[in-house]
C-alpha positions in Angstrom: 47.1 51.5 34.6 46.0 47.9 34.8 43.9 46.2 32.1 40.6 46.5 33.0 37.7 43.8 32.7 34.3 43.8 31.0 31.7 41.6 30.2 28.2 41.8 29.0 25.5 39.9 26.9 23.4 40.8 24.4 20.5 39.9 22.1 21.2 40.1 18.4 18.1 42.3 17.7 18.4 42.7 14.1 16.3 41.2 11.5 18.8 38.9 10.0 21.5 38.7 12.6 25.2 38.8 12.7 25.7 38.3 8.7 28.1 39.7 6.6 27.6 43.6 6.4 26.7 44.0 9.8 29.9 41.7 10.9 31.8 44.0 9.6 30.3 47.0 11.3 31.4 45.2 14.7 35.2 44.2 13.4 35.2 47.8 12.6 33.7 49.3 15.7 36.1 46.7 18.0 39.3 47.0 16.1 39.3 50.5 17.1 40.5 49.7 20.7 43.4 47.9 21.8 42.2 46.3 23.8 41.4 42.2 23.1 37.4 41.8 22.0 35.9 38.1 22.2 32.9 37.5 20.8 31.0 33.8 22.4 28.1 32.0 21.7 27.5 28.7 23.9 30.9 28.8 25.7 32.5 29.2 22.0 34.9 32.5 22.2 36.4 33.7 18.7 38.5 37.1 18.0 35.8 39.8 17.6 38.2 41.7 14.9 38.1 39.2 12.4 35.3 38.8 10.4 35.7 35.5 9.4 35.6 34.5 13.3 32.5 36.5 13.6 31.1 34.7 10.6 31.2 30.9 11.7 29.4 32.1 15.3 26.3 32.0 13.3 24.3 34.1 15.1 20.8 34.6 14.0 18.2 37.1 15.2 17.6 36.6 18.8 21.2 34.6 20.2 22.5 35.3 22.9 26.2 36.4 22.7 28.8 37.6 25.1 31.5 40.2 24.4 34.7 40.3 26.9 36.6 42.6 26.3 39.9 42.9 28.3 43.1 45.9 28.0 43.2 49.4 29.0 40.6 50.9 26.7 37.9 47.8 27.4 34.8 50.3 29.1 35.5 52.3 26.3 35.5 49.6 23.2 32.1 48.0 25.4 30.2 51.6 25.2 30.9 51.5 21.5 30.1 48.1 21.1 26.9 48.6 23.4 25.8 51.8 21.3 26.0 49.3 17.8 24.5 46.4 19.4 21.9 48.6 20.6 21.1 50.6 16.9 20.9 47.1 15.8 24.0 48.1 13.7 22.3 50.7 11.8 20.3 48.6 9.4 16.8 49.3 11.3 
């Protein structure tokens, strides 16, 4: 099966943005999948499986970001990440 590529834009909706705990949840979710997961803000793409990379983007509440996933399980990874973001990282 060929690699899939999926991409979607989100706005960070939780009150404090991507701080340590929410970034850890994002990274933990991304690591469950083999696909390459990138978090993109203002054209800068970082490895979504690295908490330090995610934190460097400094995404506050309302920040638009894009998640781009490439790999055999890209659709499943996107579904899990969409749910996490929609649920405001289970913080509210």
